[in-house]
C-alpha positions, 0 to 999 in steps of 0.5 A: 499500499502506498499513500497518495497526495491527492489535494493540496490547499493553503491559506495566507492571512490578508495582512502583509508586512514588508521589510520596509514596515519593519525597518520603521519600528526596528534598526534594520533595512530591507537590504539587510534582510534580503542579503542575510535571508532572501525574505522581502515580505511576510503574512501576519495573522489577524487577531481572529486568525488562530491557528485552527482557523487558518489550518481549517481554511487550508484543509477545506481548500485541500479537500475541494482540490482532491474533490473529496468530502470531509466525511471521507477522512478518517485521520487528521494530523496538525503539525504546529508549535503554535496551538490555539490551546494547550490542549485540546489539540488543534487537530480536534478543533479542525475535525469538529469544524469539518463535521468529522465525528469518526476517525482520530485527530492530533497535533504533532509538535516538531517545529519547522520539521512538523510537516515532514514528521506528520506526513511520515506518520500518516504515511505509516497509518495509511500504508498499514491499512489503520487509515483510509484517507488523511488530511495533514496540515501544517499551521502556524501563527508564529507572529504571536511567539515573536519578540518584535524588538528582537531584529535577529529573529522578528524579521524571519517568521510569518504565519500561514497554513498549508494542508495535503489530502492523502489516500491509501491506494495499492502500489507495486512496491517499486520506485515507480509507484506513486505516493510516498516512496521514503521517509527519514526523520531524526532528532537530537536534543542536545541542541535545544538552546540553539533554537527554542522558545523561552517560556511554557506552561510547565516552566515559566507558565507564560508563552514565551518568545522565540530565541535563536543562535542564527550562525549555529542553526545555519551551520547545523542545518546545511549539514543535517539536511544534506545527511537526511536526504542522502539517506533517501539517496542510498536507500533508493539509489537515486541522486539529485539528478532524478529529483524533479522538484526540490521543495525545502523548508523555507527558513533562509534562501542561503540555506536552501541554495547551499542544501541544493548545491550539496545535493546536486540539484539545480536551482531551477528545480527548487520551489521557493517561497521564502521571499514572500512568506518568510519562515512559516515553520511547519506550514512552509512546506505545505504552502510551497507544495500547494503554490507549485501544484496550483500553477502546474509546476509539479506534475503527475508522476514527478519525483518530489523531495521535501526536507526540513529542520527545526528546533530541538533539533528535529530534521527529515526528509520524504520522497514523493511521486506526485 
């Protein structure tokens, strides 16, 4: 059994914050931000747009793209580091809003790697027969955990949500199959202090703000992302030349380019949205997938490689035949 991606959807808040607007508030400039990150603007959620609200919109768009009804779904996984509440899970709120009364719904927290981890988890449910159809959502309202006085972090992140619908279907067990062909996920908790939020209900009893050692994150990201993809290449016998589209986590344009170069993937085959979305954490890959699917770049039968790294550290990749 293979898990096919049969629909994609996305949602971005209407409010756009440009680099020029940020430069009016903090000591920065459009040139400084673009040179170091490739980011030119980001979307910021309105007060009423919680993570479940924007995640629901992405889920509905993905269902419409798949031509499916909500009652066909028996698994919902939401990857997020910014849930509406400590509990219940954001996924259960989306489940209720969709009118789904059966199956399971839960959140998964692996920060920026969350969508890769969630897709890998859904794949196991679908391939084993434990579920028949799933919605995997990456949704974040990172603007609510940013210190808007910290120019090293507040310029990097944005809000948004993306979703895919996945269905179980038989395959031949070869690389020619459509669907998820390989997943690899990893974590190493020794690096917690390099990228974290300095609060939480069990520690400070506050939400806290995002803190990051940018140079250290950059250094580890390029190495670890290339490493996880090489595991995929070793397992499948493929190389960068075989990949039709590389859809990486949209954290920083320099990380994206450096990783593509290490893997031998030409920049013309890389889907890039970081310039317009900023880093939307777990939402960045499904947002990019939805865009490239909607504009026709990603076509049926093509090989798509996704990868991400997030706080913890967590990192992972997945190879998908569209």
